[in-house]
N, C-alpha and C positions, 0 to 999 in steps of 0.2 A: 293538497289538502294534508295536514298532519295532525297527529294528537300527541299529547303529553300528559300522562295521568300521574298525579301524586309526585311532584318534583323531588328529586333526590336531596336537593340542598337543605330542605327543612327537616330532614330525618337526622335523628340522633343515631350515631352509629352503634353497632352492638357492644363494643368495648366501652363507649361513653356511658352506656347504660349501666355498666358495672365498675365505675370508676372508684366508688368507695372500697368495694372488696380488693381491688387491685391496689389501692393506697394501703390498706391494712396488710396485705400479703407482702408488699414491699417493705414495710416497717419491720415485719416479723423476719423477713429475709436478712435484713441488715443485722438484726439481733442475732440470728443464727450464724451469720458471717463472722461476727466478732467473737461469738462464743467458740466456733470451731477453730478459728486462727489461734486464739489463746490456747485452746485445748491442745492443738497441734504442737505449739511452742513448748508447753509444759510436759506433754507426754512423749513427743517424739514420733507421733503417729502420722504416717503418710495418708491413711485412709480418712482421717480428720481433715488433713489439709486439702486432700483431693475433694471431699464433700464441700469443704469451704470455697474451693475454687469454682465448683458448680453452682453453689449458692450465690457467689459473686456474679456469674453470668445470669442467673436467675434474677437478681436485684437489677443488673443492667437491663436485661430485657424487659422486666416489668416497668422499670423507669422509662424506657423507650416507648412502651405501650402507653404509659400515662402521658407522656409528651405527645404521643400520636393522637390521643383522644382530644387534647387541646387543640392541636392543629387542624384536626379534622373538622372541628366545630367552626372554624373560620369561614366566613362567607365566600362564595365563589366571585371570581373576578373575570374581565374579558380575556386576561392572559391564562388563567386556570379556571376553566369553566366548571370543573367539578370540585373547585376548592382545593383542600388538602386531604381529601379522603383517602387517597392512596398512601399517605404517611404511615398508617397502620401496617400495611403490607411491607413497606421498607423496614419498619421496626422489626416485623417478624423475620425477615431475611436476616438482618443484622444479629438478631438474637440467636438464630439457628447457626450462623457462622461462628459466633462466640462460643456456643456450646461445643461445637466440633473442634475448636481450637483447644478448649480446656480438656477435652477427651485425649487429644493427642499428647498434652503435657502430662497427664496422669499416667498413661502407658509408658511414656519415656522415663519418667521419674521412678515407676514401679520396677522397670527393668534395670535402672542404674542402681537401685538399693537392693537388688535381689541377693547378691553375694555379700554386701555389707553387713546385712542382718543387725541394724542398730537396735539398741534397747528401747522397749516400748513399755510405758506404765500402763498395763491393762485395766487396772481398777479406775484410775483417773479417766481413761480413755471411755470406759463405760458411762461414767457419770455424764461426760459432755456428750455422748451419743445419745443418752436418754433425753437430755435437754433439747437437743436438736430435733429429735423425733416428736416430742410434744409440740414444739412450735411448728413443725412442718404439717402435723396433723391438723392444727388450727387453721392453717393457710389453705389446706385442701378444702375444709369445710366452707371456707368463706368463698372459694372460687368455684365451687361445685355447680352452682346453678348457671353461672355465665358461660361455662365451657361449651355449651351446645350452640350458643349464639354468636361468639366472636373468636377468630382465629388467634388473636392476641391473648384472650383469656384462656383459651384452650391450651396455647403454648405455654402460658404461665402455670396452668393447672398440671400439664404434663411434666414440666420441669420440677414443681414442688413434689409431684408424685415421684420422681426420680430421686429428689432429695430425701425423701421419706424412706424410700427403699435403700437408699445409700446410708441412712441413719441406722437402718435395720443391720446393713452388712457391717457397719462400724461396731455396733453393740455385739453382734455374733463374734466378730474378730477379737474384740475386747475381752469377751468371756473365754475364747479359746486361749488367748495370750495369758490372762490371769490364772487360768487353771492348769494349763499344760507348759506354758513358756514358749510355745511355738510362735516366734515372732514374725514369721513369714505370713501368718494369717493376715497382717496388716497389708502386705502387698496384694494378697489374694483379694482382699476386700476392695482395695484401690482398683484393680483390674475389673472387678465385677461392677463397680460404680461407672467405669468407663463404658463397659459394655451395655449398661442401662441408658447411658446418655445418647449414644451414636444413633440407634435407630429412631428415637423420638426426634432428634435434631434433623435427620434426613427427611422424616415425614413432614415435619413443619416447614422445612425449606422447600420441599416440593409443592406442598399446598400453596405456599405464598408466591412462588414462581408462577404457578398455574393461574393465580389471580392477576399477576403482572403481565403474563402473556395473554390475558383475556380469553383464557379457556372457558368453555361452556360450564356454567355453575354445576357443582356436584349434585347428582340426583335429578338433573333435568334432562329429559330426553327430547332433543329437538324434533324428532320425527313425531312424537306425540303432541308437542307444541303446535306443529304444522297442521296436524289432523284437527286439532281444536279450532284453529284459525279458519280452516276451510269449512268447518261446520257452521260457522256464524252465517246467519241469513244475509245474502247479498254479496257474499265473498265468492269469486270465481277461481282465483289462484293466488298464491304467495311466493315471492322470491326475495332474495337478498336477506334472509332471515338470519339474525346474529342475536346471541345471548352472551352475556358476560358478567363479571362481578367487579364492581368499583372497589368495595371493601367488604368485610364481614358484615352479612346481614343486609347488603344493598345489591341485589341482582337487578340487571337492566336487560331490556330487549329492544331490538328495532327490527322492522320488516317493511318491504313494499307489498301493500295488499292490493290486488286487482279486484275491482267490483264489477258486477254484470251491468249491462246497458241500462236496465230499468233503475237500478239504484243510482248510477251516475246521472242519468238524465233528469231524474227527479230530486236531486240534491240531497240523497239519502246518506252521504258519506259520514255525516255527524253522527247518525244513529248507529252506523257500523262501528265508528271509533268507540262509542260508549259500550256496545256489546263486547268488543274485543277487550277492552280495559277491564271489564267486569268479569270476563271469562279467564283471562290469564291471572288476574289477582286471585280468583277463587280456586283454581286448579293448580297453579304453579307458584303462588306467593310472589309474583312479580308485580310490583305496583307501578314501577317507572317504566313505562313503554312508549316508544315513538313509532308511529305508523306513517308511511306515505301511501295515500290513497290514490290509485290509478285506474283509468278506464281500460277496457280491453284494447289490445294493440299497442299500448304505450311502450311496452318493453322493447318494441322495434326500434325505438328512437334512443334507447340507452346505449351508452358507449360499452358498458361491461355488464355482464350478468353472473350472479352468484346464485347458488342453490337456494 
């Protein structure tokens, strides 16, 4: 006897619920990208080019997230029983790798330019930095709500936050160059932008890989889950307890639940399933659960046992 509460396939993924803000942030990222590339060409600023490179990865990442929300909404098939829900996680991995690549480029270019000390137009650089700062601030406001629900929205939010801080670094460097003529401020700003990029990219990559490796959802204590299951009336034991995340906002759980003789003999397994589903949805926000109901002694006939 098994139970399946609130099927995953009918759920709108977390990123899908915030598709419009992602579209707006994507459009703004493209605008900032053009502005900063033009600004870099006109002013000779590496910091503007570095920030433009970061914005390019942001635009690519957000574009991947948007594609993922489209594919994740496709129905499941017999070949892909969860449909394309994992597409969001694959997009997050690609996004993180792109960000790490651009950080490496920024550092390499800053080192190459260190002794060259090219002329940089500080005043024009300041104007372009302010435009980028305003656009990034708008994007942050648009993505603020969805960052707690979706890993891809959170990734986009963190990247735009990095862009905003990068714009601040560009503005500060531009002011230093315009007022003191110290052109290496441009390289320092570029290295600072790289330093802002790397930790967030590593964190995003780690979280996405955890999902792909089917790690226990963050914030969920399986020991606590086990205690709640055992507290349900009629349950004698639980084993083969597993919990993982399909994509952001879609945690799932499965377990073999052993019921006592009275429950088994009276056909009370259905009531146990209902109570288990209600318990886990209420305490752990897990709506998609699959349980195998077993009588006492059944585990002796199973080929393998997991905790």
